[in-house]
C-alpha positions as CSV (number, residue, x, y, z in Angstrom):
1,M,79.3,75.5,75.4
2,A,77.7,76.6,72.2
3,T,77.2,80.4,71.6
4,V,73.7,81.7,70.9
5,R,74.3,81.8,67.2
6,E,75.5,78.5,67.3
7,K,72.3,77.4,68.8
8,I,70.2,79.3,66.5
9,Y,72.1,77.6,63.6
10,L,71.9,74.3,65.2
11,R,67.8,74.9,65.7
12,I,67.3,76.0,62.2
13,K,69.0,72.8,60.8
14,E,67.0,70.5,63.4
15,L,63.4,72.0,62.4
16,G,64.6,71.9,58.8
17,I,63.6,75.4,58.1
18,K,64.8,77.5,55.2
19,Q,66.4,80.8,56.0
20,K,64.4,82.3,53.5
21,E,61.4,80.8,55.0
22,L,62.5,82.0,58.2
23,S,63.3,85.6,57.3
24,E,59.9,85.9,55.4
25,K,58.2,84.9,59.0
26,L,60.6,87.7,60.6
27,G,59.4,90.4,58.1
28,T,62.2,92.5,59.2
29,L,65.4,90.6,58.4
30,N,66.3,89.8,54.9
31,V,67.8,86.3,54.0
32,Q,71.2,87.8,53.2
33,N,71.3,89.5,56.7
34,L,70.3,86.3,58.5
35,S,72.7,84.5,56.6
36,A,75.6,86.9,57.5
37,Y,74.5,86.9,61.1
38,L,74.5,83.0,61.2
39,R,78.1,82.7,59.6
40,G,79.4,85.5,62.2
41,K,79.6,88.7,59.7
42,R,77.1,90.7,61.2
43,T,75.4,91.6,64.1
44,I,71.6,91.4,64.9
45,P,69.0,93.9,66.0
46,Y,67.9,92.7,69.4
47,D,64.3,92.8,68.6
48,D,64.8,90.5,65.6
49,L,67.1,88.3,67.6
50,E,64.1,87.9,70.2
51,K,61.7,87.3,67.7
52,L,64.0,84.8,66.1
53,C,64.4,83.0,69.0
54,M,60.7,82.9,69.9
55,L,60.2,81.5,66.3
56,L,62.5,78.8,66.9
57,G,61.6,77.8,70.5
58,L,64.7,78.9,71.9
59,T,65.3,81.4,74.8
60,L,68.2,84.1,75.7
61,G,68.2,82.8,79.1
62,D,71.6,81.3,79.1
63,V,73.4,84.7,77.3
64,N,76.2,85.7,79.7
65,K,76.7,89.2,78.1
66,V,74.5,91.6,75.7
67,Y,76.5,94.7,74.3
68,N,74.1,97.2,72.7
69,S,75.6,99.6,70.2
70,K,74.0,103.0,69.2
71,E,71.9,101.2,66.6
72,E,70.5,98.7,69.2
73,E,72.4,95.8,67.4
74,V,73.8,93.3,70.0
75,C,76.7,90.7,69.9
76,L,76.4,87.8,71.9
77,E,79.0,85.9,73.6
78,N,79.4,83.5,76.2
79,E,82.4,82.9,78.4
C-alpha cells in the first residue's frame, strides 16, 4: 500500500502540476520544502498537508497513524 507521501507524489505527476505552481497555490509552503517533503527529507505541517490534499483531490481518510510534534508537523505512516 502506498504511503500518503507517495500518493501525493503520484497525484502531482498524474495531474501534470509543477511543484512550483503547487507551492504558490499553497502560499505557506515554499517549493524547496515541498520538494524535501516529497523526497522524504522533511515533515510537513498538518495544515499544509490538509490543504495540499484538498488541492490535489485527495483525502487523509486512509492514513493509519498521525504523529503530532511540538511544531505541529506530522509524520504519516501506513502499516
